C-alpha positions in Angstrom: -110.8 -96.3 78.2 -109.2 -93.0 77.4 -110.3 -91.3 74.2 -106.8 -91.4 72.6 -106.5 -95.2 73.1 -110.0 -95.8 71.7 -109.1 -93.7 68.6 -105.8 -95.5 68.1 -107.6 -98.9 68.5 -110.3 -97.9 66.0 -107.7 -96.7 63.5 -105.8 -100.0 63.8 -108.9 -102.1 63.4 -110.0 -100.1 60.4 -106.5 -100.5 58.9 -106.6 -104.3 59.3 -110.1 -104.5 57.8 -109.2 -102.3 54.8 -105.8 -104.0 54.2 -107.1 -107.5 54.6 -109.1 -107.8 51.4 -106.4 -106.0 49.4 -103.7 -108.4 50.6 -105.7 -111.7 50.5 -106.2 -112.0 46.7 -102.6 -111.4 46.0 -101.5 -114.0 48.5 -104.1 -116.5 47.3 -103.2 -116.1 43.6 -101.1 -118.9 42.1 -98.4 -117.4 40.0 -98.5 -118.7 36.5 -95.3 -118.9 34.4 -95.3 -116.8 31.2 -96.4 -118.7 28.1 -93.1 -117.9 26.3 -91.1 -120.2 28.6 -92.7 -123.3 27.0 -91.5 -125.0 23.8 -94.4 -125.5 21.4 -95.2 -129.1 20.3 -94.3 -128.1 16.7 -90.9 -126.7 17.8 -90.1 -129.7 19.9 -90.8 -132.0 17.0 -88.6 -129.9 14.7 -85.6 -130.0 17.0 -86.1 -133.5 18.2 -85.8 -134.9 14.7 -82.1 -134.2 14.9 -80.4 -137.1 16.8 -78.7 -136.3 20.0 -74.9 -136.6 19.4 -72.7 -138.6 21.7 -70.0 -136.4 23.2 -66.4 -137.4 23.4 -65.2 -135.6 26.5 -61.5 -135.1 27.1 -59.5 -133.7 30.0 -58.8 -130.0 29.9 -57.7 -127.2 32.4 -56.6 -129.7 35.1 -60.1 -130.2 36.6 -62.5 -130.0 33.7 -63.6 -131.9 30.6 -64.1 -130.4 27.2 -66.0 -131.5 24.1 -67.1 -130.2 20.7 -70.1 -131.2 18.8 -71.3 -130.6 15.2 -74.8 -129.3 15.1 -77.1 -128.1 12.3 -76.7 -124.5 11.4 -80.4 -124.5 10.6 -82.7 -127.0 12.4 -85.2 -126.6 9.5 -82.5 -128.2 7.3 -80.9 -130.7 9.7 -78.9 -132.5 7.0 -77.5 -129.2 5.7 -74.6 -127.0 6.9 -73.3 -127.6 10.4 -71.4 -125.6 12.9 -69.1 -126.7 15.8 -70.2 -125.9 19.3 -67.9 -126.1 22.4 -68.8 -127.5 25.8 -67.0 -127.6 29.1 -67.9 -129.8 32.1 -66.7 -129.8 35.7 -67.8 -133.2 37.0 -69.7 -133.5 40.3 -67.3 -134.3 43.1 -69.5 -137.1 44.4 -70.4 -139.1 41.3 -72.2 -141.8 43.2 -74.7 -139.3 44.6 -74.9 -137.1 41.6 -78.3 -135.5 41.0 -77.7 -134.4 37.4 -76.2 -131.6 35.3 -76.5 -127.9 35.9 -76.1 -125.8 32.7 -74.8 -122.3 33.2 -75.6 -119.5 30.8 -74.0 -116.1 31.4 -76.4 -114.4 29.0 -75.4 -112.4 26.1 -75.0 -111.6 23.4 -71.5 -113.0 23.4 -71.3 -114.6 26.9 -69.1 -117.7 27.1 -70.7 -120.7 28.8 -67.4 -122.6 28.9 -65.7 -119.8 30.7 -68.4 -119.5 33.4 -68.5 -123.3 33.9 -64.7 -123.3 34.3 -64.9 -120.6 37.0 -67.8 -122.4 38.8 -65.6 -123.9 41.6 -64.8 -120.3 42.6 -68.4 -119.0 43.0 -70.7 -122.1 43.5 -71.2 -123.7 46.8 -70.1 -127.2 47.8 -73.7 -128.5 47.8 -73.9 -127.8 44.0 -70.3 -128.8 43.2 -70.7 -132.1 45.1 -73.9 -133.2 43.4 -74.1 -131.7 39.9 -72.0 -131.8 36.8 -71.5 -128.1 35.9 -71.8 -127.6 32.1 -71.3 -124.6 30.0 -71.9 -124.2 26.2 -70.4 -121.6 24.0 -73.3 -120.6 21.7 -72.6 -120.5 17.9 -70.2 -117.7 17.2 -68.9 -117.3 20.8 -65.5 -118.0 22.1 -64.5 -121.6 21.4 -67.4 -122.4 19.1 -67.2 -121.8 15.4 -67.7 -118.3 14.1 -70.8 -117.7 12.1 -71.7 -115.5 9.2 -75.1 -114.0 9.5 -75.4 -112.2 6.2 -74.1 -112.9 2.7 -71.7 -110.5 1.0 
């Protein structure tokens, strides 16, 4: 075997041996979601003590349904002041085979969930539009939801 081929083969084998241990642990590691993506038990109890309201959907924008709901301004005081929050839903085209609801959140601050849900038929694929109700919520103080006042005068 010529010397150049032996040198090239040895370099390749050394590279595989050195790279193998470095790659193996990363591939074997199971990714863990960050802890902040979970609702604590105490927070779940605090929010769950407020009954889930029934929504009265009505036709809007030719192909969507809209609703508003009154929610506590402060979940620590659920019987106190409330605020009105707007929702918009584009129903799944195939209701008999509907999987569930897909909630869209454009981010923020200030992003309108109702606007992005209304535009969903223009950017989501048929596989989603056929099987999921597409729902957007305007957070408190955004677009069609009630304005809020963060600080007293």
